[in-house]
PLY file of the C-alpha trace (Angstrom):
ply
format ascii 1.0
element vertex 459
property float x
property float y
property float z
element edge 458
property int vertex1
property int vertex2
end_header
-51.25 -25.23 3.61
-50.33 -24.21 0.07
-48.09 -21.10 0.30
-48.70 -18.00 -1.81
-44.98 -17.48 -2.36
-42.56 -19.37 -4.57
-39.02 -18.60 -3.46
-35.49 -19.30 -4.62
-32.40 -19.37 -2.42
-29.36 -17.17 -3.14
-27.59 -20.31 -4.40
-30.29 -20.58 -7.08
-29.68 -17.07 -8.44
-28.93 -17.32 -12.20
-25.24 -17.06 -13.06
-25.78 -15.77 -16.62
-27.99 -13.20 -18.32
-29.97 -14.16 -21.40
-29.53 -12.32 -24.71
-32.43 -13.01 -27.08
-30.82 -11.31 -30.11
-29.26 -14.51 -31.56
-32.66 -16.23 -31.33
-34.71 -13.56 -33.17
-35.81 -14.96 -36.56
-34.04 -13.01 -39.29
-31.91 -11.18 -36.74
-32.18 -7.66 -35.33
-31.97 -4.73 -37.76
-28.67 -2.93 -36.98
-28.48 0.73 -35.92
-27.76 3.26 -38.68
-26.03 6.59 -38.99
-28.11 9.67 -39.93
-27.25 11.53 -43.12
-25.60 14.46 -41.38
-23.62 15.31 -38.28
-20.99 13.32 -36.40
-20.95 9.52 -36.33
-23.42 8.54 -33.63
-21.83 5.11 -33.23
-18.43 6.69 -32.61
-20.04 9.07 -30.13
-21.49 6.12 -28.21
-17.99 4.73 -27.74
-16.99 7.77 -25.68
-20.36 8.21 -23.96
-21.35 4.70 -22.85
-19.69 2.23 -20.53
-17.37 0.14 -22.70
-18.55 -3.27 -21.45
-22.20 -2.23 -21.85
-21.52 -1.25 -25.46
-19.88 -4.64 -26.07
-22.96 -6.35 -24.64
-25.15 -4.08 -26.79
-23.57 -5.58 -29.91
-23.10 -9.10 -28.54
-24.18 -12.17 -30.52
-23.72 -14.50 -27.53
-26.87 -16.09 -26.13
-25.55 -16.19 -22.57
-23.47 -13.53 -20.81
-21.71 -14.31 -17.55
-22.84 -12.28 -14.54
-19.68 -11.16 -12.67
-19.38 -12.60 -9.18
-19.26 -9.08 -7.70
-22.56 -8.22 -9.46
-24.18 -11.42 -8.19
-23.09 -10.49 -4.66
-24.67 -7.04 -5.05
-27.83 -8.63 -6.47
-28.08 -10.83 -3.37
-27.34 -7.83 -1.14
-30.26 -6.04 -2.85
-32.59 -8.97 -2.12
-32.41 -11.22 -5.15
-33.79 -13.73 -5.94
-37.23 -12.16 -5.52
-40.37 -14.18 -4.74
-43.11 -15.05 -7.19
-46.60 -14.75 -5.70
-49.85 -16.54 -6.54
-52.63 -13.91 -6.54
-55.27 -16.13 -4.92
-57.28 -13.30 -3.38
-57.40 -11.39 -6.65
-58.53 -14.58 -8.39
-61.36 -14.90 -5.85
-62.42 -11.27 -6.31
-62.58 -11.80 -10.09
-64.53 -15.04 -9.68
-61.85 -17.10 -11.41
-62.08 -20.83 -10.85
-59.79 -22.18 -13.54
-57.56 -19.17 -14.03
-54.38 -18.77 -12.00
-52.63 -15.43 -11.55
-49.03 -14.87 -10.43
-46.93 -11.74 -9.96
-43.21 -11.10 -9.45
-42.20 -8.92 -6.48
-39.71 -6.51 -8.06
-40.91 -3.85 -5.60
-38.79 -5.50 -2.94
-35.62 -3.93 -4.32
-34.05 -1.19 -2.11
-35.40 1.56 -4.38
-38.73 -0.07 -5.24
-38.42 -1.35 -8.81
-36.70 -3.61 -11.31
-34.34 -0.81 -12.36
-31.71 -1.92 -9.84
-31.16 -5.03 -12.02
-29.32 -2.98 -14.67
-28.15 -0.12 -12.44
-25.84 -2.44 -10.49
-23.96 -3.89 -13.49
-23.73 -0.54 -15.27
-22.24 1.10 -12.18
-19.94 -1.89 -11.61
-18.55 -1.81 -15.15
-18.18 1.99 -15.04
-16.17 1.79 -11.82
-13.90 -0.89 -13.32
-13.27 1.40 -16.30
-12.21 4.26 -14.03
-15.23 6.51 -14.50
-16.15 8.81 -11.63
-19.54 10.31 -12.56
-22.57 8.51 -13.98
-25.02 10.68 -15.92
-28.56 9.61 -16.75
-32.17 10.48 -17.49
-35.25 9.44 -15.56
-38.97 9.63 -16.27
-41.03 8.39 -13.33
-37.97 8.64 -11.08
-37.34 4.94 -10.50
-34.37 4.59 -12.84
-32.70 7.69 -11.47
-33.13 6.39 -7.95
-31.81 2.94 -8.86
-28.66 4.33 -10.49
-27.93 6.66 -7.58
-28.32 3.67 -5.23
-25.85 1.58 -7.25
-23.44 4.50 -7.58
-23.51 5.06 -3.83
-22.58 1.42 -3.15
-19.65 1.65 -5.58
-18.38 5.09 -4.53
-19.41 6.95 -7.69
-21.15 10.28 -8.31
-24.46 10.60 -10.16
-26.12 13.39 -12.13
-29.79 12.88 -13.04
-31.90 14.78 -15.57
-35.49 14.24 -14.49
-38.54 15.00 -16.64
-39.83 18.27 -15.21
-43.52 17.26 -15.18
-42.66 14.54 -12.63
-39.80 16.29 -10.85
-42.24 19.00 -9.78
-44.50 16.65 -7.81
-42.40 13.68 -6.66
-40.45 15.66 -4.10
-39.81 12.71 -1.76
-38.23 10.67 -4.53
-36.01 13.64 -5.39
-34.91 13.79 -1.75
-34.12 10.07 -1.83
-31.84 10.49 -4.85
-30.13 13.40 -3.13
-29.64 11.33 0.04
-27.78 8.80 -2.13
-25.56 11.73 -3.17
-26.98 12.61 -6.59
-27.33 15.97 -8.27
-30.85 16.10 -9.73
-31.94 18.61 -12.39
-35.44 19.18 -13.75
-35.38 18.63 -17.51
-35.32 20.72 -19.60
-32.65 22.45 -17.53
-30.21 25.32 -17.82
-27.30 22.87 -17.62
-27.21 22.19 -21.38
-27.56 24.18 -24.59
-30.49 21.98 -25.67
-32.28 22.51 -22.36
-31.78 26.28 -22.47
-33.14 26.39 -26.01
-36.35 24.65 -24.93
-36.75 26.83 -21.84
-36.28 29.99 -23.89
-39.23 28.89 -26.06
-41.33 27.71 -23.10
-40.17 28.44 -19.51
-42.74 25.91 -18.23
-41.84 23.14 -20.67
-42.99 19.83 -19.05
-40.12 17.86 -20.58
-40.07 14.27 -21.78
-37.87 11.23 -21.48
-36.42 11.87 -24.93
-35.45 15.41 -23.90
-33.86 14.15 -20.67
-31.79 11.64 -22.67
-30.62 14.43 -24.98
-29.55 16.58 -22.04
-27.77 13.71 -20.35
-25.77 12.86 -23.46
-24.78 16.51 -23.98
-23.78 16.85 -20.32
-21.67 13.68 -20.54
-19.62 15.22 -23.35
-18.59 18.15 -21.15
-16.04 16.18 -19.05
-13.90 13.10 -19.57
-14.69 11.46 -16.22
-18.39 11.20 -17.07
-20.18 8.27 -18.65
-23.81 7.91 -19.70
-26.03 5.13 -18.36
-29.42 4.43 -19.94
-32.29 2.85 -18.02
-34.25 1.22 -20.82
-34.62 0.57 -24.56
-31.07 -0.57 -25.37
-30.14 -4.24 -25.75
-27.75 -4.41 -22.80
-30.45 -3.08 -20.47
-32.86 -5.82 -21.52
-30.07 -8.38 -21.15
-29.51 -7.35 -17.51
-33.25 -7.35 -16.83
-33.52 -10.97 -18.04
-32.66 -11.95 -14.46
-36.37 -11.49 -13.71
-37.73 -13.93 -16.26
-34.92 -16.44 -15.62
-35.90 -16.53 -11.96
-39.57 -16.89 -12.90
-38.85 -19.92 -15.10
-37.15 -21.66 -12.17
-40.00 -20.71 -9.84
-42.69 -22.09 -12.14
-40.72 -25.32 -12.40
-40.83 -25.63 -8.62
-44.65 -25.72 -8.66
-44.95 -27.63 -11.92
-46.80 -24.81 -13.64
-46.23 -22.75 -16.77
-47.67 -19.44 -17.99
-49.55 -19.17 -21.25
-49.66 -15.37 -21.36
-47.01 -12.97 -20.07
-48.24 -9.42 -19.47
-46.10 -6.42 -18.64
-46.32 -2.64 -18.82
-44.26 -1.01 -21.55
-42.92 2.46 -22.21
-39.42 1.81 -23.55
-39.36 -1.87 -22.71
-37.13 -2.82 -19.76
-39.99 -3.91 -17.51
-41.79 -5.97 -20.11
-38.56 -7.28 -21.62
-37.14 -8.39 -18.29
-39.95 -10.77 -17.50
-40.99 -11.71 -21.04
-37.82 -12.30 -23.05
-36.54 -15.45 -21.28
-39.95 -17.03 -21.88
-39.98 -15.64 -25.42
-36.62 -17.28 -26.06
-38.05 -20.68 -25.19
-40.98 -20.00 -27.51
-38.56 -19.19 -30.35
-36.62 -22.37 -29.53
-39.87 -24.40 -29.66
-39.53 -25.36 -25.99
-42.85 -23.88 -24.84
-46.06 -22.25 -26.02
-46.83 -18.82 -24.61
-48.28 -15.49 -25.67
-47.11 -12.00 -24.73
-49.06 -8.78 -24.12
-47.62 -5.30 -23.54
-49.83 -2.84 -21.62
-49.38 0.82 -22.54
-50.89 4.26 -22.06
-52.72 6.17 -24.77
-50.31 8.98 -23.88
-47.53 7.05 -25.67
-48.90 4.01 -27.50
-45.75 3.31 -29.50
-46.47 -0.40 -30.11
-50.16 0.23 -30.78
-50.01 3.27 -33.08
-46.33 3.74 -33.86
-44.64 3.14 -37.21
-41.93 0.49 -37.55
-39.05 2.52 -38.93
-35.67 3.99 -38.09
-35.75 6.84 -35.57
-33.61 8.53 -32.94
-33.80 7.42 -29.33
-33.73 11.00 -28.06
-35.36 14.30 -28.99
-32.20 16.13 -30.10
-30.97 13.29 -32.32
-27.76 12.42 -30.44
-28.26 8.64 -30.72
-27.87 6.39 -33.75
-31.02 5.65 -35.73
-32.67 2.47 -34.45
-35.39 0.33 -36.01
-38.31 0.73 -33.61
-42.04 1.21 -33.35
-42.03 4.97 -32.88
-44.41 7.88 -32.59
-41.61 10.19 -33.76
-38.75 11.46 -31.60
-40.07 15.04 -31.65
-43.66 14.11 -30.84
-45.20 16.03 -27.92
-46.85 13.71 -25.38
-49.16 14.82 -22.58
-47.72 14.15 -19.08
-49.47 11.47 -17.02
-49.02 10.14 -13.50
-47.57 6.89 -14.91
-44.90 8.92 -16.65
-42.51 6.00 -16.93
-44.65 4.87 -19.87
-44.38 8.20 -21.74
-41.68 7.45 -24.29
-41.92 7.81 -28.04
-40.49 4.43 -29.07
-40.26 0.79 -28.00
-36.96 -1.05 -27.61
-35.53 -2.40 -30.90
-35.65 -5.99 -29.59
-39.31 -5.78 -28.57
-40.17 -3.85 -31.74
-38.64 -6.58 -33.89
-40.61 -9.26 -32.04
-43.78 -7.19 -32.35
-43.16 -6.82 -36.08
-42.83 -10.60 -36.41
-46.10 -11.21 -34.58
-44.78 -12.46 -31.24
-45.94 -9.51 -29.10
-49.44 -8.05 -28.80
-50.20 -4.66 -27.26
-53.06 -2.72 -25.70
-53.24 0.96 -24.69
-55.42 2.32 -21.87
-56.88 5.86 -21.71
-54.49 8.52 -20.49
-56.96 9.73 -17.84
-55.75 6.54 -16.03
-59.10 5.86 -14.36
-59.21 2.24 -15.52
-55.67 1.47 -14.44
-55.96 3.08 -11.02
-59.22 1.21 -10.52
-57.23 -1.98 -11.12
-54.53 -0.79 -8.71
-57.19 -0.26 -6.03
-58.59 -3.75 -6.60
-55.09 -5.19 -6.32
-54.48 -3.24 -3.11
-57.75 -4.46 -1.58
-57.10 -8.10 -2.46
-53.33 -8.64 -2.44
-52.41 -5.82 -0.04
-49.70 -4.18 -2.16
-49.93 -0.63 -3.44
-48.50 -0.68 -6.94
-47.20 2.02 -9.25
-49.34 3.48 -12.00
-47.07 1.89 -14.61
-47.53 -1.56 -13.10
-51.26 -0.91 -12.77
-51.47 -0.88 -16.58
-50.19 -4.45 -16.60
-52.52 -5.53 -13.80
-55.45 -3.98 -15.67
-54.53 -5.90 -18.81
-54.04 -9.14 -16.88
-57.40 -8.78 -15.16
-59.14 -8.07 -18.46
-57.50 -11.03 -20.18
-58.19 -13.39 -17.28
-61.88 -12.50 -17.21
-62.08 -12.81 -20.99
-60.45 -16.22 -20.90
-62.70 -17.42 -18.07
-65.76 -16.29 -20.02
-64.66 -17.81 -23.31
-63.78 -21.15 -21.77
-66.39 -21.41 -19.02
-67.91 -24.49 -20.64
-64.59 -26.24 -21.31
-62.99 -28.43 -18.67
-59.49 -27.78 -17.52
-59.22 -24.25 -18.84
-57.12 -21.97 -16.72
-54.96 -18.97 -16.53
-51.95 -17.82 -14.54
-50.69 -14.31 -14.01
-47.19 -13.49 -12.68
-44.82 -11.11 -14.33
-47.88 -10.93 -16.30
-48.53 -14.11 -18.09
-51.66 -15.93 -19.07
-52.79 -18.99 -20.95
-55.44 -18.44 -23.57
-55.37 -21.90 -25.02
-55.76 -25.07 -23.01
-55.64 -23.98 -19.52
-54.33 -20.60 -18.80
-52.19 -18.71 -16.41
-51.36 -15.05 -16.04
-47.97 -13.95 -14.78
-47.68 -10.29 -13.92
-44.84 -8.43 -12.37
-45.42 -5.64 -9.96
-43.04 -2.83 -9.38
-42.72 0.85 -9.63
-40.85 0.87 -12.85
-39.82 3.71 -15.04
-40.46 2.64 -18.47
-38.75 4.74 -20.78
-36.73 3.12 -20.80
-37.74 1.64 -17.82
-38.98 -1.65 -16.49
-39.69 -5.30 -15.96
-43.00 -5.75 -14.20
-43.31 -4.80 -10.64
-44.69 -3.21 -7.58
-43.50 0.07 -6.39
-41.98 0.81 -3.05
-44.63 1.07 -0.41
-44.44 4.65 0.82
-43.50 6.03 -2.57
-46.36 4.01 -4.03
-48.70 5.57 -1.52
-47.43 9.01 -2.42
-47.79 8.38 -6.13
-51.30 7.02 -5.69
-52.38 9.87 -3.47
-51.26 12.40 -6.06
-52.90 10.60 -8.95
0 1
1 2
2 3
3 4
4 5
5 6
6 7
7 8
8 9
9 10
10 11
11 12
12 13
13 14
14 15
15 16
16 17
17 18
18 19
19 20
20 21
21 22
22 23
23 24
24 25
25 26
26 27
27 28
28 29
29 30
30 31
31 32
32 33
33 34
34 35
35 36
36 37
37 38
38 39
39 40
40 41
41 42
42 43
43 44
44 45
45 46
46 47
47 48
48 49
49 50
50 51
51 52
52 53
53 54
54 55
55 56
56 57
57 58
58 59
59 60
60 61
61 62
62 63
63 64
64 65
65 66
66 67
67 68
68 69
69 70
70 71
71 72
72 73
73 74
74 75
75 76
76 77
77 78
78 79
79 80
80 81
81 82
82 83
83 84
84 85
85 86
86 87
87 88
88 89
89 90
90 91
91 92
92 93
93 94
94 95
95 96
96 97
97 98
98 99
99 100
100 101
101 102
102 103
103 104
104 105
105 106
106 107
107 108
108 109
109 110
110 111
111 112
112 113
113 114
114 115
115 116
116 117
117 118
118 119
119 120
120 121
121 122
122 123
123 124
124 125
125 126
126 127
127 128
128 129
129 130
130 131
131 132
132 133
133 134
134 135
135 136
136 137
137 138
138 139
139 140
140 141
141 142
142 143
143 144
144 145
145 146
146 147
147 148
148 149
149 150
150 151
151 152
152 153
153 154
154 155
155 156
156 157
157 158
158 159
159 160
160 161
161 162
162 163
163 164
164 165
165 166
166 167
167 168
168 169
169 170
170 171
171 172
172 173
173 174
174 175
175 176
176 177
177 178
178 179
179 180
180 181
181 182
182 183
183 184
184 185
185 186
186 187
187 188
188 189
189 190
190 191
191 192
192 193
193 194
194 195
195 196
196 197
197 198
198 199
199 200
200 201
201 202
202 203
203 204
204 205
205 206
206 207
207 208
208 209
209 210
210 211
211 212
212 213
213 214
214 215
215 216
216 217
217 218
218 219
219 220
220 221
221 222
222 223
223 224
224 225
225 226
226 227
227 228
228 229
229 230
230 231
231 232
232 233
233 234
234 235
235 236
236 237
237 238
238 239
239 240
240 241
241 242
242 243
243 244
244 245
245 246
246 247
247 248
248 249
249 250
250 251
251 252
252 253
253 254
254 255
255 256
256 257
257 258
258 259
259 260
260 261
261 262
262 263
263 264
264 265
265 266
266 267
267 268
268 269
269 270
270 271
271 272
272 273
273 274
274 275
275 276
276 277
277 278
278 279
279 280
280 281
281 282
282 283
283 284
284 285
285 286
286 287
287 288
288 289
289 290
290 291
291 292
292 293
293 294
294 295
295 296
296 297
297 298
298 299
299 300
300 301
301 302
302 303
303 304
304 305
305 306
306 307
307 308
308 309
309 310
310 311
311 312
312 313
313 314
314 315
315 316
316 317
317 318
318 319
319 320
320 321
321 322
322 323
323 324
324 325
325 326
326 327
327 328
328 329
329 330
330 331
331 332
332 333
333 334
334 335
335 336
336 337
337 338
338 339
339 340
340 341
341 342
342 343
343 344
344 345
345 346
346 347
347 348
348 349
349 350
350 351
351 352
352 353
353 354
354 355
355 356
356 357
357 358
358 359
359 360
360 361
361 362
362 363
363 364
364 365
365 366
366 367
367 368
368 369
369 370
370 371
371 372
372 373
373 374
374 375
375 376
376 377
377 378
378 379
379 380
380 381
381 382
382 383
383 384
384 385
385 386
386 387
387 388
388 389
389 390
390 391
391 392
392 393
393 394
394 395
395 396
396 397
397 398
398 399
399 400
400 401
401 402
402 403
403 404
404 405
405 406
406 407
407 408
408 409
409 410
410 411
411 412
412 413
413 414
414 415
415 416
416 417
417 418
418 419
419 420
420 421
421 422
422 423
423 424
424 425
425 426
426 427
427 428
428 429
429 430
430 431
431 432
432 433
433 434
434 435
435 436
436 437
437 438
438 439
439 440
440 441
441 442
442 443
443 444
444 445
445 446
446 447
447 448
448 449
449 450
450 451
451 452
452 453
453 454
454 455
455 456
456 457
457 458
């Protein structure tokens, strides 16, 4: 019997994170200061965890994972299995195309976000911080950080996009059970939030607004530190654990993806699975293509401009070179709200600008993506998040396209896992399933089972 799962033992867990920045051709455009106001870079030094800021600016290709973090990773269930989606392949009528997916939903909180929550909380505790402050869009990042904080004896304050806060009540309760204070954003806790509520008491909020509130709230007390769930370099470095595991797992079955597909809002989900493979492409060690699946509600890679912009609505962050829709752009709330962010991570934006990343955006009514989620549920048995469903939709579309284009050519195939596929001489899709928040959220992944059911039922 050929098993569906490809597993690694705890002894095979990677000991280092991968930083793609040194491998990007021409380098990564540095952050800039705006023309007015305080120095945003100096502000980051007091707002962010010191070690995370050092990793943000690191030029080292490999960064050691502390032994204590590796122990917490293993406690949280890493390494995670890679699955072959044989039943989905059969439903799609694929004979030469192979599809794989990474089970990031098996984390305690249901997504890849734990991969960066644990190290950020660990470093904050070592630096003597007592309260972690953050934003969350779909709710996954906020949950992950409260989980990590709980394990390390820290407090957490979460500013949650109001449009999602109002309907994901069970996820709010879960954060509170971990000990977090959770505020709907915009809130009355900050001057920026009160300003928005004065103009519109029913303001739905956005991830950029939640970031602005979190940064302002952090400044109010010295024991607070801000932790970001996506977009920034150090977040994508931590999330590389996903792709590094996948590379080892593909080696075990003597296979290799030709297309990696992941959902993308801010970039942590897509970056986590894609960047270790991308690094080998840049080093001429493999051939592979990369596809980011987005929502028309926030198609930053598809319709954004590549220019310097703020990472938050109020302009508290440095200016970063990104594909952006504009930091003050109003975006309609969707069920897959982890994808509703105005800009893509600087690393992924730079790779997109150099032609290494393709992107597709699906209609914001979400009918196509939830149709894909239903097909995945019926065939593979896992109920995935709306964010992940964008990636599954894209992987299914690309697999069928590849099968059609190469139906008369022998030995054409495709694999899907964290969402990867081969569009050249054989083909494989690798897609990752999780319930990620993509603001700034996620790798690829499936969402936790009961929360996934709740999210799907309310979609």
